[in-house]
C-alpha positions in Angstrom: -190.0 -101.0 72.4 -187.6 -103.9 73.6 -187.0 -106.8 71.3 -185.6 -110.1 72.3 -183.9 -112.5 70.1 -181.1 -115.1 69.8 -177.9 -114.3 68.1 -175.3 -116.8 67.1 -171.6 -115.9 67.0 -168.7 -118.0 65.8 -165.6 -117.2 67.8 -162.3 -119.0 67.3 -160.1 -119.6 70.3 -156.7 -121.0 70.7 -156.3 -124.6 71.3 -154.2 -125.9 74.3 -151.5 -127.0 71.8 -151.4 -123.4 70.3 -151.2 -121.9 73.7 -148.4 -124.1 74.7 -146.5 -123.5 71.5 -146.9 -119.6 71.8 -145.4 -119.8 75.3 -142.5 -122.0 74.3 -141.7 -119.9 71.3 -140.7 -117.0 73.6 -138.2 -119.1 75.6 -134.5 -119.0 74.8 -132.6 -122.2 74.8 -131.6 -122.3 78.5 -135.0 -121.3 79.7 -136.5 -124.1 77.5 -134.2 -126.7 79.0 -135.5 -125.6 82.5 -139.1 -125.7 81.3 -138.5 -129.3 80.0 -137.1 -130.3 83.4 -140.0 -128.8 85.1 -142.5 -130.6 83.0 -140.7 -133.9 83.6 -140.8 -133.4 87.3 -144.6 -132.5 87.3 -145.9 -134.9 84.7 -145.3 -138.6 85.7 -146.5 -139.8 82.4 -143.4 -138.3 80.7 -140.3 -140.4 80.4 -137.1 -139.0 79.1 -135.8 -141.4 76.5 -132.9 -141.0 74.1 -134.0 -141.1 70.4 -131.9 -144.2 69.9 -133.3 -146.1 72.9 -135.1 -149.3 72.1 -138.8 -149.3 73.0 -140.2 -152.2 75.1 -142.9 -153.7 73.0 -144.8 -154.8 76.1 -145.0 -151.3 77.3 -148.3 -149.6 76.3 -147.0 -146.8 74.0 -150.4 -145.9 72.5 -153.5 -146.0 74.7 -156.9 -145.2 73.4 -159.2 -143.5 75.8 -162.2 -143.5 73.4 -163.8 -146.3 75.3 -163.8 -144.2 78.5 -165.1 -140.9 77.1 -168.7 -141.7 78.0 -167.7 -142.4 81.6 -165.7 -139.2 81.9 -168.0 -136.2 81.8 -165.2 -133.7 82.5 -164.2 -131.7 79.4 -160.6 -132.2 78.6 -159.9 -128.4 78.4 -160.8 -128.1 82.1 -158.5 -130.9 83.1 -155.7 -129.2 81.1 -156.1 -125.8 82.6 -156.2 -127.2 86.1 -153.1 -129.2 85.5 -151.0 -126.4 84.1 -151.8 -123.9 86.9 -150.6 -120.4 86.5 -148.7 -119.3 83.3 -145.1 -119.9 83.6 -143.3 -116.6 83.7 -139.8 -116.9 82.0 -137.4 -115.6 84.6 -134.0 -117.1 83.6 -132.1 -114.4 85.4 -133.2 -115.6 88.8 -130.9 -113.2 90.6 -131.0 -109.6 89.4 -129.1 -106.4 90.4 -132.0 -105.2 92.5 -132.1 -108.3 94.6 -128.4 -108.5 95.5 -128.3 -104.8 95.9 -131.1 -104.8 98.5 -129.7 -107.8 100.2 -126.5 -105.9 100.7 -128.3 -102.9 102.2 -130.5 -105.0 104.5 -127.3 -106.7 105.8 -125.8 -103.3 106.5 -129.0 -102.3 108.2 -128.4 -105.1 110.8 -125.2 -103.2 111.9 -126.8 -99.7 112.0 -128.1 -99.8 115.5 -131.7 -99.1 114.4 -134.3 -101.0 116.3 -138.1 -101.4 116.5 -140.2 -99.0 114.2 -137.0 -97.3 113.1 -135.7 -100.6 111.8 -139.0 -101.2 110.0 -139.0 -97.7 108.5 -135.4 -98.2 107.2 -136.3 -101.5 105.7 -139.3 -100.0 104.0 -137.1 -97.2 102.6 -134.6 -99.7 101.3 -137.4 -101.6 99.5 -138.5 -98.3 97.9 -135.2 -97.6 96.2 -135.0 -98.2 92.5 -132.4 -100.4 90.6 -130.0 -97.4 90.4 -130.2 -96.9 94.2 -132.3 -93.7 94.1 -135.3 -92.8 96.3 -137.6 -91.4 93.5 -140.4 -90.6 95.9 -141.0 -87.5 98.0 -140.7 -87.9 101.8 -144.3 -86.9 102.4 -145.8 -89.7 100.3 -143.3 -92.1 101.7 -144.5 -91.2 105.3 -148.1 -91.7 104.3 -147.2 -95.2 102.9 -145.4 -96.1 106.1 -148.6 -95.2 108.1 -150.9 -97.3 105.8 -148.7 -100.3 105.2 -146.7 -100.6 108.4 -149.3 -98.9 110.7 -146.5 -96.7 112.0 -147.4 -93.0 112.6 -144.3 -90.9 112.1 -143.3 -87.4 110.8 -141.5 -86.6 107.5 -138.6 -85.2 109.4 -138.1 -88.5 111.2 -138.2 -90.5 107.9 -135.6 -88.1 106.4 -133.4 -88.7 109.5 -133.6 -92.5 109.0 -132.9 -91.9 105.3 -129.7 -90.1 106.3 -128.6 -93.4 108.1 -129.2 -95.3 104.9 -127.2 -92.7 102.9 -124.2 -93.7 104.9 -124.3 -97.2 103.7 -122.1 -98.6 100.9 -122.1 -98.0 98.0 -121.7 -94.3 98.6 -124.5 -92.3 97.0 -127.3 -94.8 97.8 -130.6 -93.3 98.9 -130.2 -90.0 97.0 -133.3 -88.4 95.7 -131.7 -87.0 92.5 -128.4 -87.0 90.6 -127.0 -83.8 92.4 -127.6 -85.3 95.9 -126.0 -88.6 94.7 -122.9 -86.9 93.6 -122.7 -84.7 96.6 -122.9 -87.7 98.9 -119.9 -89.2 97.1 -117.8 -86.1 96.8 -118.0 -85.4 100.5 -116.3 -88.7 101.3 -113.3 -87.9 99.2 -109.9 -86.6 100.4 -110.0 -82.9 101.1 -108.1 -81.2 98.3 -108.7 -77.9 96.3 -110.1 -79.9 93.4 -112.6 -81.7 95.7 -113.6 -78.4 97.4 -114.2 -76.8 93.9 -116.1 -79.9 92.8 -118.4 -79.7 95.9 -119.0 -76.0 95.3 -119.9 -76.6 91.7 -122.4 -79.3 92.6 -123.8 -77.3 95.5 -124.1 -73.8 93.9 -123.7 -74.2 90.1 -125.2 -77.7 89.2 -127.4 -76.3 86.4 -124.5 -74.4 84.9 -122.4 -77.6 85.1 -125.1 -79.8 83.4 -125.4 -77.3 80.6 -121.6 -76.9 80.3 -121.7 -73.1 80.9 -118.0 -73.3 82.0 -117.3 -69.6 81.5 -120.0 -68.7 84.0 -118.7 -71.1 86.6 -115.2 -69.8 86.3 -116.3 -66.2 86.5 -118.6 -66.7 89.5 -116.2 -69.0 91.4 -113.2 -66.9 90.5 -111.1 -69.9 89.3 -109.1 -70.6 86.1 -109.5 -73.1 83.4 -107.0 -75.7 85.0 -108.7 -75.4 88.4 -112.1 -76.1 86.6 -110.6 -79.0 84.7 -109.4 -80.6 87.9 -112.8 -80.1 89.6 -114.7 -81.6 86.6 -112.3 -84.5 86.7 -113.3 -85.2 90.3 -117.0 -85.1 89.3 -116.9 -87.3 86.2 -115.3 -90.1 88.2 -118.2 -90.3 90.6 -120.8 -93.0 90.1 -124.2 -91.7 88.9 -125.9 -95.2 89.5 -124.7 -96.6 92.8 -127.3 -99.3 92.7 -125.7 -101.0 89.8 -122.2 -100.9 91.4 -122.4 -104.3 93.2 -120.7 -106.8 90.8 -121.1 -110.4 91.8 -122.3 -113.6 90.2 -126.0 -112.5 90.6 -125.7 -109.4 88.4 -128.0 -109.8 85.5 -125.5 -108.5 83.1 -123.1 -111.1 84.1 -125.4 -114.0 83.2 -124.0 -116.1 80.3 -125.9 -115.7 77.0 -126.4 -119.1 75.3 -126.9 -118.8 71.6 -130.1 -120.3 70.2 -128.6 -120.5 66.7 -125.2 -121.1 65.2 -124.1 -119.8 61.7 -120.8 -121.1 60.5 -119.0 -120.1 57.4 -117.5 -123.3 55.9 -115.5 -122.6 52.8 -117.9 -119.8 51.7 -121.0 -121.8 52.6 -123.1 -120.6 55.4 -124.4 -123.5 57.6 -127.2 -122.8 60.1 -127.7 -125.1 63.1 -129.4 -125.1 66.5 -127.7 -126.2 69.8 -128.5 -129.7 70.7 -130.3 -130.4 73.9 -132.2 -133.4 75.2 -135.9 -133.3 74.2 -137.7 -136.3 75.7 -139.7 -138.6 73.5 -143.3 -139.2 74.7 -143.3 -142.6 76.3 -146.0 -143.6 78.7 -144.8 -144.6 82.1 -145.8 -148.3 82.4 -146.9 -147.9 86.1 -149.5 -145.2 85.2 -150.6 -147.0 82.1 -151.2 -150.2 84.1 -153.3 -148.1 86.5 -155.4 -146.9 83.6 -156.0 -150.5 82.5 -157.0 -151.7 86.0 -159.2 -148.6 86.4 -161.1 -149.5 83.3 -162.3 -152.6 84.8 -163.4 -151.0 88.1 -166.7 -149.3 88.7 -167.7 -146.2 90.7 -166.1 -142.8 91.5 -162.6 -144.1 92.1 -162.2 -145.7 88.7 -163.5 -142.5 86.9 -161.1 -140.3 88.9 -158.1 -142.6 88.0 -159.1 -142.4 84.3 -159.5 -138.7 84.4 -156.1 -138.2 86.1 -154.1 -140.2 83.7 -156.1 -138.7 80.7 -155.2 -135.2 81.7 -151.5 -136.2 82.1 -151.5 -137.9 78.7 -153.1 -134.9 77.0 -150.6 -132.5 78.8 -147.7 -134.7 77.7 -148.8 -134.9 74.1 -149.4 -131.2 73.7 -146.1 -130.4 75.4 -144.0 -132.6 73.2 -145.8 -131.5 70.0 -145.4 -127.8 71.1 -141.6 -128.3 71.3 -141.5 -129.9 67.9 -143.4 -127.0 66.4 -141.2 -124.5 68.4 -138.0 -126.0 66.8 -139.5 -125.9 63.3 -140.6 -122.4 63.7 -137.4 -121.1 65.1 -135.4 -123.0 62.3 -137.6 -121.6 59.5 -137.5 -118.0 60.9 -133.6 -118.0 61.3 -133.2 -119.4 57.9 -135.3 -116.7 56.4 -133.2 -114.1 58.2 -130.0 -115.8 57.0 -131.3 -115.7 53.4 -132.4 -112.1 53.7 -129.0 -110.9 55.2 -126.8 -113.4 53.5 -124.3 -110.7 52.4 -123.9 -109.6 56.0 -123.5 -113.0 57.4 -120.7 -113.8 54.9 -118.2 -111.3 56.6 -120.0 -109.4 59.2 -119.7 -106.0 57.4 -122.4 -103.9 59.1 -122.7 -101.8 55.9 -124.1 -104.8 54.2 -127.1 -105.1 56.4 -130.2 -104.6 54.4 -133.3 -102.8 55.7 -135.4 -105.5 57.2 -138.7 -105.5 59.2 -140.7 -108.2 60.8 -143.1 -108.2 57.9 -140.3 -109.2 55.5 -139.6 -112.4 57.4 -143.3 -113.1 58.0 -143.8 -113.0 54.3 -140.9 -115.3 53.7 -142.0 -117.9 56.2 -145.8 -117.6 55.9 -146.0 -116.9 59.6 -147.8 -114.2 61.4 -145.8 -111.1 62.4 -146.7 -111.7 66.0 -145.0 -115.2 65.8 -142.0 -113.6 64.2 -141.8 -111.1 67.0 -142.0 -113.9 69.6 -139.2 -115.8 67.8 -136.9 -112.8 67.6 -137.4 -111.7 71.2 -134.6 -112.7 73.6 -133.0 -115.0 71.0 -129.3 -114.9 70.0 -127.2 -116.2 67.1 -123.5 -117.0 67.2 -121.5 -116.1 64.1 -117.8 -116.2 63.2 -117.6 -112.5 64.2 -119.6 -112.5 67.4 -122.9 -113.2 69.3 -125.8 -111.0 68.3 -129.5 -110.6 69.4 -131.8 -111.4 66.5 -133.2 -107.9 66.9 -129.9 -106.5 65.8 -130.6 -107.5 62.2 -134.0 -105.6 62.0 -134.0 -101.9 60.9 -136.0 -99.5 58.7 -134.5 -98.3 55.5 -134.0 -95.2 53.4 -132.4 -94.4 50.1 -129.1 -92.6 49.4 -128.7 -89.7 46.9 -127.7 -92.4 44.4 -131.0 -94.3 44.9 -129.3 -97.2 46.8 -131.4 -98.4 49.7 -129.5 -98.6 53.1 -130.5 -99.5 56.6 -130.9 -96.9 59.3 -128.2 -98.8 61.2 -125.7 -97.9 58.6 -126.7 -94.3 58.7 -126.4 -94.3 62.6 -122.9 -95.8 62.2 -121.8 -93.0 59.8 -123.4 -90.4 62.2 -121.6 -91.8 65.2 -118.3 -91.8 63.3 -118.8 -88.2 62.3 -119.5 -87.1 65.8 -116.4 -89.1 67.1 -114.2 -87.4 64.5 -115.4 -83.8 65.3 -113.4 -81.1 67.0 -114.7 -81.3 70.6 -113.9 -77.6 71.1 -116.3 -76.8 68.3 -118.7 -79.9 68.1 -121.0 -80.2 65.1 -124.6 -79.0 65.3 -127.4 -81.1 64.0 -127.5 -78.8 60.8 -123.8 -79.4 60.3 -124.2 -83.1 60.8 -126.9 -83.1 58.0 -124.2 -81.5 55.8 -121.6 -84.1 56.9 -123.9 -87.0 56.1 -125.0 -85.4 52.8 -121.3 -85.1 51.7 -121.0 -88.9 52.3 -124.1 -89.6 50.2 -126.7 -89.8 53.0 -129.5 -87.4 52.5 -131.2 -87.1 55.9 -133.4 -84.3 57.4 -132.3 -82.5 60.5 -135.1 -83.9 62.7 -134.1 -87.4 61.6 -130.4 -86.6 62.6 -131.7 -85.4 65.9 -133.7 -88.5 66.4 -130.9 -90.9 65.5 -128.5 -88.9 67.8 -130.9 -89.3 70.7 -131.2 -93.0 70.0 -127.5 -93.3 70.2 -127.5 -91.4 73.5 -125.4 -88.7 72.1 -126.1 -85.3 73.6 -126.6 -82.0 71.6 -123.5 -80.1 70.4 -123.3 -77.7 73.3 -123.2 -80.6 75.8 -120.4 -82.3 73.8 -118.2 -79.3 74.1 -114.9 -79.8 76.0 -112.7 -77.1 77.4 
């Protein structure tokens, strides 16, 4: 038996102002400046006015649209969405390593002599390389893609031949399908010496033994001594495992300047928090558009309604944008102040050991904001201190207790772990069990699996792979 009925549900959605504020919260200072410039360009109602600028009393600063609501049947939320278009994707790093890297390869492709379909296939292969310069796909699937996307029927052997042309490009090692091939491409371009020959033999025939540091097996099977092995390894370790990141120009993402969103200064023992100043426009109605609204109010018909709707949507957009900026600034200020209060001992002198365990929930409770809001504030934001510039994420870490009952951050334990490994005898590196004992001797009671986890997070290999001959 089928029953029909009406059910009423109450759903709460985000207002345009809340949506705008959430988007602006995620932007660092420089991206926000660009966002403001974009809004000024796109919204003629917004005028950039210095806070001290005198306002012309004859200019209509506050215009009521209540008289026109009955004549304008279009809901304001529709006007707002249409006006905003697609969501703005924050892309401050306009030029990345991948773009400049591929541009360099395509430029070299122009001198390769490849033409027609071969040139198209080569360009497709270049577009398939990852940021490190590797081709992480098998030739068979690549050949299928070329048939589907370029409508070029070819054989895997032919695609591999064209890949070989690309592998002759600079930087050496580009187009490799794995680390071994990448290193071999590079070692074969070096001057012919006994060390280079041994290095090539190791990469060709004993790569697994090399990666596992089974040096005794390599020496035995190759019939070489310890010094010869050292020379060969020296050749290998100076090769570049990531040729795609080798190009170093003004477009490289890592070379982009980081502009701090906050500044903490220690003035005579007092910690002062401030935010960089930049021009935030006051909302001032452009007189020309305001006059247009006034004249449209007296006109009848479709043209008058369209004029009122246009100016109304621009006024709404401007109002929400400026209010969202104000809310963003207040939220950032309150969040950073809470972090400063929580980590005051650390900010006093920069001693990493004084960093307290702190998670997003701690700051959310201090500010009364949602954890998701704190996460947006923390993401991609930086603070400048007397001892360096740090991402806000740096100050967050879990905590655990020492044998004496004192609570310390995991960052402090990782620092002690890193120092213990740095001080070990590299001919007899410490195992994870021995590292547990080393940490315990310093008052940090940590399980072996925790040591292994922290070691991996620090990108430190296991003891066998840290061994040196």
